[in-house]
N, C-alpha and C positions, 0 to 999 in steps of 0.2 A: 261260455261266452262266445262261442262260435256262431250261434244262430242269429246274431244281430240284435238280440234282446238287450244285451249290455256289452259294451266294448267293441262291438262290431266284429264281423267275421273276416277271415283272410282267405277263405277258400277261393281258389282261382285267381288270386291276385298276388303273384310272386313278390311284388314290391312291398307287400305288407306281411308276408309270411315270415315268422320269426327265424326260421332256418335260413332263408335267403338273406334276410337283413343281417343275421349273425355272420354269414359267410362274406357278405359285402364289407362289413366292418373289419373283419379279419384281413381281407385283402387290401382295403384302402387305408386302414388305420394301423392297428396292431392287435396282437392277441389280448392285451389288457382291455382294450375297448370292447372287443367281442365278449370277454368274460363279464365286464360290467353290464353290457346289454343283457346277457343271459341272466345274470343275477337280478337285474331290475325287473325283468319279465316274470321271473319266479316269485319275487317278493310282491309284485302287483297282484298275482293270482292268490297268494296266501293272504294278502290284505283284504281282497274282495271276499274270500271265504270267511275270514274272521268277522267282517261286517255282517255277512249273512247270518252267522252264528250269533253274534252279539245282539243283533236287533231282532232275531227270531223271524227273519224273512222267510215266508213260505214260498219255496221255489223248487225247482228240480235240480238244484246244484249237485253236481257229481264230478268227483275227481276221476279222470280216466287217462289212459296213456294216449299220447299223441301218435298219429300215424300220417303217413304221406302216401299218396297213390297217384297213378297216372290215369287221367281220364281218356287219353288217346295213346295208342301204341307208339307213336313217334316221340312221345315224351319219356319213355322208359329210360333212354340213355341219359337224359337230364337227371333222373332219379339216381342212376348209378353213380354219376359224378357227384351228386349231393351226398350220397352215402359214403363215397370214398373220402370226401372232405370231412364229413362228420367223424369218420373213423380216425383220420389223421389228427383232427383236433383232440379227440379223446386220448389218443396215444401221447400227444404233446402234454396234455394235462396230467396224465399218469406219470410221465417222466418228471415233470416239474414237482408233482406231489412226492414222488420217491426221493427226489433231490432235497426237498424241503424237510422231509422227515428224517433224513440222514444227517442233516446239518445241525 
């Protein structure tokens, strides 16, 4: 859905990049809003895949890993900050999951 055929791409537009949106929600709202956003994005992708399957739509649908890259050297530090925030978020989720499973 990145190529603009369906859903529109986000490449080069940080305001629409799910990682940036997720981080902004986490900073301006709370972790629950960020988790809800992430869940909604994942569910939307699964729903679109199910429609493709159900209707037998011939397309080049492919599940792939997401990746982020810097098109310019001066943006590398931005990616390092983004990585640190993602790692922090993952650690927070692991801690909450561990706490939940112990309760």
